[in-house]
Structures are given as C-alpha cells and as structure tokens.
C-alpha positions as CSV (number, residue, x, y, z in Angstrom):
1,M,4.5,-6.4,3.5
2,V,4.8,-3.4,5.8
3,K,5.6,-4.3,9.4
4,S,3.9,-2.6,12.3
5,P,5.4,0.0,14.6
6,F,2.1,0.4,16.5
7,K,1.3,-2.6,18.6
8,K,2.6,-1.3,21.9
9,I,1.1,2.1,21.3
10,F,-2.5,1.2,20.3
11,F,-3.5,-2.4,20.7
12,K,-3.5,-2.4,24.6
13,G,-6.4,0.2,24.5
14,V,-8.6,-2.0,22.3
15,K,-11.4,-4.1,23.8
16,T,-11.9,-7.7,22.6
17,N,-15.5,-8.5,22.4
18,P,-15.9,-11.7,20.3
19,T,-18.9,-11.8,17.9
20,K,-19.9,-14.9,16.0
21,L,-21.6,-14.4,12.6
22,M,-21.7,-16.4,9.4
23,G,-19.8,-19.2,11.1
24,L,-16.9,-16.8,11.9
25,E,-15.6,-15.3,15.1
26,F,-14.7,-11.6,15.0
27,K,-12.5,-10.2,17.8
28,N,-14.8,-7.1,17.9
29,K,-17.3,-5.5,15.7
30,I,-15.0,-2.8,14.2
31,G,-13.6,-3.5,10.8
32,L,-11.5,-1.7,8.2
33,A,-13.4,-1.1,5.0
34,A,-12.0,-2.1,1.6
35,G,-10.0,0.5,-0.3
36,F,-7.5,1.3,2.4
37,D,-5.3,-1.8,1.9
38,K,-6.0,-2.6,-1.7
39,N,-3.3,-5.2,-2.2
40,A,-3.0,-6.6,1.4
41,D,0.4,-4.9,1.7
42,M,-0.2,-3.6,5.3
43,L,-2.0,-6.4,7.1
44,D,0.7,-6.9,9.7
45,W,0.5,-3.4,11.2
46,L,-3.2,-3.0,10.5
47,S,-3.9,-6.2,12.4
48,E,-2.2,-4.6,15.4
49,V,-4.2,-1.4,15.4
50,G,-7.1,-3.3,17.0
51,F,-9.6,-4.0,14.2
52,G,-11.8,-7.0,14.6
53,F,-11.6,-7.7,10.9
54,I,-10.0,-6.3,7.8
55,E,-11.3,-6.2,4.2
56,V,-8.7,-6.1,1.6
57,G,-9.2,-4.9,-2.1
58,T,-10.9,-4.1,-4.2
59,I,-8.8,-6.5,-6.2
60,T,-9.2,-7.3,-9.9
61,P,-7.8,-10.3,-11.9
62,K,-5.2,-8.2,-13.8
63,P,-3.1,-5.3,-12.4
64,Q,-4.4,-1.9,-13.4
65,M,-3.3,1.7,-12.9
66,G,-6.8,3.1,-12.0
67,N,-7.9,6.6,-13.0
68,P,-5.5,9.5,-13.8
69,K,-4.1,11.4,-10.8
70,P,-5.1,13.5,-8.9
71,R,-7.9,11.2,-7.8
72,L,-8.1,11.5,-4.0
73,F,-9.2,14.8,-2.3
74,R,-9.7,15.8,1.3
75,L,-12.7,18.0,2.3
76,P,-11.5,19.0,5.9
77,K,-14.5,21.2,6.6
78,D,-16.8,18.2,6.1
79,E,-14.4,15.6,7.4
80,A,-14.9,13.9,4.1
81,L,-13.1,12.5,1.1
82,I,-13.8,12.4,-2.6
83,N,-12.0,9.6,-4.5
84,R,-12.1,8.4,-8.1
85,M,-9.3,5.8,-7.7
86,G,-10.8,3.3,-10.2
87,F,-9.8,0.0,-8.7
88,N,-6.1,0.7,-8.9
89,N,-4.3,-2.5,-7.7
90,K,-1.5,-4.9,-8.5
91,G,-3.7,-7.8,-9.4
92,V,-5.0,-10.9,-7.6
93,E,-1.8,-12.9,-7.9
94,Y,0.1,-10.2,-6.0
95,M,-2.5,-10.2,-3.3
96,V,-2.4,-13.9,-2.9
97,E,1.4,-13.8,-2.3
98,N,0.9,-11.2,0.4
99,L,-1.9,-13.2,2.1
100,K,0.3,-16.3,2.2
101,K,2.8,-14.3,4.3
102,H,0.2,-12.9,6.7
103,K,0.6,-14.4,10.2
104,H,-2.1,-12.8,12.3
105,K,-5.2,-14.7,13.4
106,L,-7.7,-12.1,12.2
107,I,-10.8,-12.3,10.0
108,I,-9.9,-11.2,6.5
109,G,-12.4,-10.4,3.8
110,G,-11.6,-10.3,0.1
111,N,-13.4,-7.5,-1.8
112,I,-13.4,-8.4,-5.5
113,G,-14.3,-6.5,-8.7
114,K,-13.8,-6.5,-12.4
115,N,-11.1,-4.9,-14.6
116,K,-12.0,-1.6,-16.2
117,H,-12.1,-2.9,-19.8
118,T,-14.0,-6.1,-19.0
119,P,-17.6,-5.7,-20.5
120,N,-20.4,-6.1,-18.0
121,D,-21.7,-9.2,-19.8
122,Q,-18.3,-10.8,-19.1
123,A,-17.9,-9.4,-15.6
124,F,-18.7,-12.8,-14.0
125,E,-15.5,-14.1,-15.4
126,D,-13.4,-11.5,-13.6
127,Y,-15.2,-12.2,-10.3
128,T,-14.7,-15.9,-10.8
129,T,-11.0,-15.5,-11.3
130,C,-10.7,-13.5,-8.1
131,F,-12.9,-15.8,-6.2
132,E,-11.0,-18.9,-7.1
133,A,-7.6,-17.3,-6.5
134,L,-8.5,-16.0,-3.1
135,F,-10.7,-18.8,-1.8
136,N,-8.0,-20.5,0.4
137,H,-6.7,-17.2,1.7
138,V,-9.7,-15.1,2.9
139,D,-12.5,-15.8,5.4
140,Y,-15.3,-14.2,3.5
141,F,-15.9,-12.5,0.1
142,C,-17.5,-9.1,-0.7
143,I,-18.8,-8.7,-4.2
144,N,-18.3,-5.1,-5.2
145,V,-20.7,-3.9,-7.8
146,S,-21.2,-0.4,-6.4
147,S,-18.1,1.7,-6.9
148,P,-19.0,4.9,-8.9
149,N,-15.4,5.1,-10.3
150,T,-15.5,2.2,-12.8
151,K,-17.7,3.0,-15.8
152,D,-21.0,1.2,-15.8
153,L,-20.1,-1.0,-12.8
154,R,-23.2,0.1,-10.9
155,A,-25.4,-1.3,-13.7
156,L,-24.4,-4.7,-12.2
157,Q,-26.7,-3.9,-9.3
158,D,-29.8,-4.2,-11.6
159,K,-31.8,-7.3,-10.9
160,E,-31.1,-9.5,-13.9
161,P,-27.3,-9.0,-14.1
162,L,-26.9,-9.1,-10.3
163,N,-28.8,-12.4,-10.2
164,H,-26.6,-13.8,-12.9
165,L,-23.4,-12.8,-11.1
166,L,-24.4,-13.9,-7.6
167,S,-25.9,-17.2,-8.8
168,H,-22.7,-18.0,-10.7
169,I,-20.4,-17.2,-7.7
170,Q,-22.7,-19.0,-5.2
171,N,-22.7,-22.1,-7.5
172,L,-18.9,-22.1,-7.4
173,N,-18.9,-21.6,-3.7
174,H,-21.2,-24.6,-3.1
175,Q,-18.8,-26.8,-5.0
176,K,-16.2,-26.3,-2.3
177,A,-15.9,-28.6,0.6
178,Q,-16.4,-25.7,3.0
179,P,-18.1,-22.7,1.3
180,K,-17.2,-19.2,2.4
181,P,-19.7,-16.4,3.4
182,I,-20.5,-14.1,0.6
183,L,-21.6,-10.5,1.0
184,L,-22.7,-7.9,-1.5
185,K,-21.6,-4.2,-1.3
186,I,-24.2,-1.8,-2.5
187,A,-24.4,1.9,-3.3
188,P,-26.1,4.6,-1.1
189,D,-27.7,6.2,-4.1
190,L,-30.2,3.4,-4.8
191,N,-33.9,4.1,-4.7
192,P,-36.3,2.1,-2.5
193,Q,-37.4,-0.2,-5.3
194,Q,-33.8,-1.0,-6.3
195,I,-33.0,-1.8,-2.6
196,K,-36.0,-4.1,-2.4
197,E,-35.0,-5.9,-5.6
198,I,-31.4,-6.3,-4.5
199,C,-32.5,-7.9,-1.3
200,E,-34.8,-10.3,-3.2
201,V,-31.8,-11.4,-5.3
202,V,-29.7,-11.8,-2.1
203,K,-32.4,-14.1,-0.7
204,T,-32.9,-16.0,-3.9
205,N,-29.2,-16.8,-4.1
206,N,-28.7,-17.5,-0.3
207,I,-26.1,-14.8,0.0
208,Q,-25.1,-14.2,3.6
209,G,-25.8,-10.5,3.7
210,I,-25.0,-6.9,2.5
211,I,-22.4,-4.3,3.2
212,C,-24.0,-0.9,3.0
213,S,-22.8,1.3,1.8
214,N,-20.2,2.4,-0.7
215,T,-19.4,6.1,-1.5
216,T,-22.0,8.5,-2.9
217,I,-22.1,10.7,-6.0
218,D,-24.4,13.1,-4.1
219,R,-22.8,16.5,-3.3
220,S,-25.7,18.1,-1.2
221,N,-25.3,19.7,2.2
222,L,-21.5,20.2,2.1
223,S,-19.7,23.0,3.9
224,T,-16.9,22.9,1.3
225,P,-17.5,25.7,-1.2
226,K,-19.4,24.7,-4.3
227,S,-16.6,26.0,-6.6
228,Q,-14.1,23.7,-4.9
229,I,-16.4,20.7,-5.3
230,E,-16.9,21.5,-9.0
231,Y,-13.1,21.9,-9.5
232,I,-12.6,18.4,-7.9
233,G,-15.1,16.9,-10.2
234,A,-16.3,13.3,-10.3
235,G,-15.8,10.6,-7.7
236,G,-17.3,8.9,-4.7
237,L,-17.9,11.0,-1.5
238,S,-17.2,9.4,1.9
239,G,-17.1,10.6,5.5
240,K,-19.4,12.5,7.7
241,P,-21.8,13.8,5.0
242,L,-22.5,10.2,4.0
243,I,-24.0,9.0,7.3
244,S,-27.6,10.0,6.8
245,K,-27.9,8.6,3.3
246,S,-26.1,5.3,4.3
247,N,-28.3,5.0,7.3
248,E,-31.4,5.2,5.2
249,V,-30.1,2.4,3.1
250,L,-29.3,0.4,6.2
251,K,-32.8,0.7,7.6
252,R,-34.4,-0.5,4.3
253,V,-32.0,-3.4,3.9
254,R,-32.7,-4.6,7.5
255,K,-36.4,-4.3,6.8
256,Y,-36.1,-6.7,3.8
257,L,-33.3,-8.9,5.2
258,P,-34.1,-9.7,8.8
259,K,-31.6,-11.6,11.0
260,P,-29.8,-14.0,10.5
261,Y,-28.8,-12.1,7.4
262,T,-25.6,-10.2,8.2
263,I,-25.4,-6.4,7.6
264,I,-22.0,-4.7,7.8
265,A,-22.6,-0.9,8.0
266,V,-20.1,1.5,6.7
267,G,-20.4,5.2,5.9
268,G,-19.8,8.3,8.1
269,I,-18.7,6.6,11.3
270,H,-16.6,9.2,13.1
271,S,-17.7,8.7,16.7
272,V,-19.1,6.3,19.2
273,E,-22.5,7.9,18.7
274,D,-22.3,7.3,14.9
275,A,-21.5,3.6,15.5
276,Q,-24.2,3.1,18.1
277,E,-26.8,4.5,15.7
278,K,-25.9,2.0,13.0
279,I,-26.1,-0.8,15.5
280,A,-29.5,0.4,16.6
281,L,-30.7,0.5,13.0
282,G,-29.8,-3.2,12.6
283,A,-26.1,-3.4,11.7
284,D,-24.3,-6.5,13.0
285,L,-20.8,-5.3,12.2
286,L,-19.2,-1.9,11.3
287,Q,-16.5,-0.7,9.0
288,V,-14.5,2.5,9.0
289,Y,-12.4,4.2,6.4
290,T,-12.6,8.0,6.2
291,G,-13.2,8.3,10.0
292,F,-10.0,6.2,10.5
293,I,-8.1,8.7,8.3
294,Y,-9.4,11.8,10.1
295,K,-9.4,10.4,13.7
296,G,-6.6,8.0,13.6
297,P,-6.2,4.6,15.4
298,G,-7.6,6.1,18.6
299,L,-11.1,5.9,17.0
300,I,-10.8,2.1,16.9
301,Q,-10.0,2.0,20.6
302,E,-13.1,4.2,21.4
303,L,-15.4,2.2,19.2
304,S,-14.3,-1.1,20.5
305,K,-15.1,-0.1,24.1
306,H,-18.7,1.1,23.4
307,V,-20.0,-1.1,20.5
C-alpha cells in the first residue's frame, strides 16, 4: 500500500464538518469517487488529503486486465476525461488484503461490479462474491450497473434485472447481524421514465440511496475538435461537460426519492459553485474524480470549507 507524503502539506487546510447519514459519520461531505483507487492501493495517502470518505473499486471477483490500451484520454480544453478502462482490477481477494492493512478511521465504500465475461443473467453471483468478501472491510456498498465500458452492463439498470439483483443483495445484507448501507450508481444517460423506474426499484428493495451519476456516452457541446473525439473513440466522458446532464438526473432522483434517502452527487465538480449547486439540488454528499485530477488536492480544501 502506498504511503502518504502529503499529510503536512494538505490536511491542515481541510475543514472537518461531520455529517451523519445512513448510520455513518462522515468527516466532511467531500468524497473520492470510485475508479481512482480501484484496488485500495492508495488509501493511506488518500486518507490524508482531506476526503470525508473514499470509495474504492470498481472491484470484480476475479482479476481482469480491462480493455486494451490506450484507454484513458485527457481533454484539457474541456477539463474532461474519456476512459474505457473496463473494470481493470486485481480482484476482490487482493482488495481485501489491502483493506485489512488500512489504519485510518475514514468511511470507506466498496464499489462492486461483475467480470467482463459473466453473462448478465449470472451477474448477481459476481456481485454476491464481492459483497460477501468485502462485508467486514467496508462501511457501505455501491452497486455499479452503469459503467459504459463493460458490454451490456447498463442493461442491468432495466427494471426487472435490477430488481432481481438488488433484492438478492439486500436479502444477503439483512441476514447479517449489522446490515450495511447499500447505494446504487446510475448512468447520466437515462431517460425520465428509466429514472422513475429505478427509483421505484430502490424503494421496493429498501436501498439507502443513489449515486448519480457515472460517466456519459454523450459527446455534445465539447470544445475539443470533433476529429480528436472521433479518433479517441468509445468510452465514458467525465469532467466539466458532464455537470449539466448529471444535475438533471440528480433533480429527478431527488424528486422520486425524498429524504431520508441518501443521494451522493458526482459529475463535473470543479469548483465550490459546482458543489454548492449540487447540494441545492438535493445532494447529501459529493464525490470528485476528474476535478481532483485537474485541480489537485487544493480542490478538497476549498470544497470542505464551503460545503
């Protein structure tokens, strides 16, 4: 596990503003989204940057290489990224060993998915494997059915397969002495009817809330030349261009899932104003990813002071 060189530099500028949600106490409302620390390799130093919580993963039962390289591209003119990583990770057993070594008292979420070659009708088995392996080592779970980079994964957002998956995981959860909060991560490319149906499934299965949203396959309104975008090809877009689309999803989700359902908003947060807008639209907590890459740890300091 990578040790931190940053505690003295960054952590003193971070404001602690405890927030209690889902039976958990978050040091502040600013979290790191899944995808940055896929295997929980960097928890020691990331914990000292000032995040109120960190979500590790997406992890799958078996190790997998992910999609062929190159698979991550910067769009500096848009302060955006395109990635088609494809759930590259070292497998859930590797993550468990890292989590056992982690010493910091910080809320850790486990973002779980399915292996590439697992058929959708067997996907619940992969999610079950990850859930059981991580249960004693994370504070909450995120069910990821919304990455655009694993073939047909987003089909699991449809009402029937989603209900099957969430009911199965929640049944396992309720068999535990102390069940863990479960959240669902959704795509920003859903239509209003799909969002409504997903929220109904969340209610039916007593899921604690939603993380909105994942990356988008939309390529509209970019400053990067169209020829460059076409050359890059497929993948999920994150960063500044995502904020409007993700905020629309956030508004609809909050309409259908009033408090005390928890909403973690992610997508396009590059400034205090971006963060405050998401809170005003109904978010309880925030996550950053691309903004952290472009702005650096100073962004966490700024957000923690004003959100």
